[in-house]
C-alpha positions in Angstrom: -13.3 -37.2 -7.2 -12.8 -38.3 -3.5 -13.0 -35.4 -1.1 -11.2 -35.8 2.2 -13.3 -34.9 5.3 -10.8 -32.2 6.4 -11.1 -30.3 3.1 -14.6 -29.3 4.1 -13.6 -28.2 7.6 -13.1 -24.5 6.7 -16.5 -24.5 4.9 -18.1 -26.0 8.0 -16.7 -23.0 10.1 -18.5 -20.3 8.0 -21.5 -21.9 6.2 -24.6 -23.0 8.1 -25.3 -26.8 7.9 -28.4 -26.2 5.8 -26.4 -24.5 3.1 -23.3 -26.7 3.0 -24.6 -29.1 0.3 -24.7 -26.2 -2.1 -20.9 -25.9 -2.2 -18.5 -28.2 -4.0 -14.8 -28.5 -3.1 -12.7 -27.6 -6.1 -9.1 -27.9 -4.8 -6.4 -26.4 -2.8 -4.2 -23.3 -3.3 -0.9 -23.2 -1.4 0.6 -19.8 -0.6 3.7 -20.2 1.5 2.6 -22.1 4.6 -1.1 -21.1 4.1 -3.5 -23.8 2.8 -6.6 -22.3 1.1 -9.4 -24.5 0.2 -11.6 -23.5 -2.8 -15.4 -24.1 -2.9 -17.7 -23.3 -5.8 -21.4 -22.5 -5.2 -23.5 -24.8 -7.3 -26.2 -22.2 -8.1 -24.2 -19.0 -8.5 -21.0 -20.5 -9.7 -18.7 -18.2 -7.7 -15.8 -19.4 -5.6 -15.3 -19.1 -1.8 -11.7 -19.5 -0.8 -11.1 -20.2 2.9 -7.9 -21.0 4.9 -8.0 -23.6 7.7 -9.3 -21.0 10.2 -12.2 -19.9 8.0 -10.5 -16.6 6.9 -11.7 -15.8 3.4 -9.2 -15.0 0.6 -9.3 -13.5 -2.9 -7.6 -15.9 -5.3 -7.2 -14.7 -8.8 -5.2 -16.8 -11.3 -3.1 -15.1 -13.9 -3.4 -15.7 -17.6 0.4 -15.5 -17.9 2.0 -19.0 -17.6 4.2 -19.3 -14.6 2.9 -16.2 -12.9 1.6 -16.9 -9.4 -2.0 -16.3 -8.4 -3.0 -13.1 -6.7 -3.9 -14.0 -3.1 -5.3 -11.3 -0.7 -7.4 -11.5 2.5 -11.1 -10.5 2.1 -13.8 -9.7 4.6 -16.5 -12.4 4.8 -19.1 -10.0 3.3 -16.9 -9.3 0.3 -16.0 -13.0 -0.1 -19.7 -14.0 -0.1 -20.6 -11.2 -2.5 -18.0 -12.6 -4.9 -19.0 -16.2 -4.4 -22.7 -15.4 -5.0 -21.7 -13.2 -7.9 -23.3 -10.2 -6.5 -21.7 -7.2 -8.2 -21.3 -4.0 -6.3 -20.4 -1.1 -8.6 -19.1 2.4 -8.0 -22.0 4.9 -8.4 -19.8 7.3 -10.4 -17.6 5.2 -12.8 -19.5 1.9 -12.5 -16.4 -0.1 -11.8 -16.9 -3.4 -10.0 -15.9 -3.1 -6.3 -14.8 -5.9 -4.0 -17.7 -5.6 -1.6 -20.6 -3.6 -0.4 -18.7 -1.3 1.9 -15.7 -0.9 -0.4 -14.9 2.5 -2.0 -13.7 3.1 -5.5 -10.0 4.0 -5.6 -10.3 6.2 -8.8 -9.2 9.7 -7.9 -12.3 11.3 -9.5 -14.6 9.0 -7.6 -12.8 9.7 -4.3 -13.2 13.5 -5.0 -16.9 13.1 -5.6 -17.3 11.1 -2.4 -15.5 13.7 -0.4 -17.6 16.5 -2.0 -20.8 14.6 -1.3 -19.8 14.1 2.4 -19.0 17.8 2.7 -22.5 18.8 1.5 -24.0 16.7 4.3 -22.1 18.0 7.3 -24.1 19.7 9.9 -23.5 23.4 10.7 -22.3 22.4 14.2 -19.6 20.2 12.6 -18.0 23.1 10.6 
């Protein structure tokens, strides 16, 4: 497979030179006018999806034929967690979260988080 030099340009924006040889270009996803390059980490096997500016994106392909891929912006931390296959789980329901600072969206988990926060407020804050 021949890789054009510009397909690695987004990777060069976000990955240090000493780490770039650990990533393999796997193709391009077009979303409207946005071009997203896909890179796979050779060790972890996860994907890093970057547009031409270096903005990371979540790209999830559907199992349903003809249905478009789900494409959403991600923080760099969440994108790297996914690419390196580091799973972050909700402490209550154990669901996989999109990143270290993400919160679970299940109502029961949100209630427990709020309850936990209320127990740790200072007297002056009440």
